Wavefront OBJ file of the C-alpha trace (Angstrom):
o trace
v 98.603 101.144 91.955
v 102.098 102.598 91.889
v 101.246 105.055 94.659
v 100.220 102.245 97.064
v 102.524 100.181 99.292
v 104.051 97.244 97.419
v 104.419 95.008 100.472
v 101.172 92.996 100.833
v 100.981 93.455 104.632
v 101.519 97.205 104.365
v 98.977 97.355 101.533
v 96.478 95.422 103.659
v 96.967 97.827 106.558
v 96.799 100.926 104.363
v 93.645 99.859 102.516
v 91.817 98.809 105.680
v 92.715 102.098 107.369
v 91.408 104.044 104.388
v 88.227 101.960 104.321
v 87.692 102.509 108.037
v 88.436 106.236 108.058
v 87.352 107.596 104.680
v 85.361 105.254 102.450
v 82.069 103.429 102.767
v 83.043 100.783 100.203
v 85.984 99.329 98.349
v 84.525 100.630 95.103
v 84.521 104.217 96.451
v 88.155 103.903 97.496
v 89.157 102.499 94.102
v 87.205 105.133 92.193
v 88.670 107.972 94.233
v 92.260 106.713 94.009
v 91.883 105.565 90.387
v 92.787 101.961 91.280
v 91.640 98.838 89.460
v 89.439 97.090 92.049
v 89.987 93.607 90.614
v 93.760 94.063 90.574
v 93.760 95.249 94.191
v 91.575 92.342 95.313
v 93.776 89.831 93.459
v 96.953 91.241 94.984
v 95.524 91.053 98.499
v 93.970 87.638 97.848
v 97.429 86.276 96.978
v 98.480 87.346 100.487
v 95.450 85.595 101.980
v 93.148 88.593 102.452
v 89.562 88.701 101.183
v 87.291 91.741 101.122
v 84.093 91.519 103.150
v 81.585 94.193 102.055
v 79.517 93.745 105.216
v 82.387 94.882 107.420
v 84.024 96.994 104.688
v 87.448 95.510 105.312
v 89.862 92.869 104.192
v 90.406 89.882 106.467
l 1 2 3 4 5 6 7 8 9 10 11 12 13 14 15 16 17 18 19 20 21 22 23 24 25 26 27 28 29 30 31 32 33 34 35 36 37 38 39 40 41 42 43 44 45 46 47 48 49 50 51 52 53 54 55 56 57 58 59
């Protein structure tokens, strides 16, 4: 996750943009970028954001 923004708000924005524009699921994004899905979800959860697979975005 070193290549992702460290600021939680910037990370939230970056991930949601990628999910909207390039990936059909969080798992696809994580697989493609070689990111640990659980670690990403935990980091964003600490900032108050939860992934919704139905909308394919964090809220």
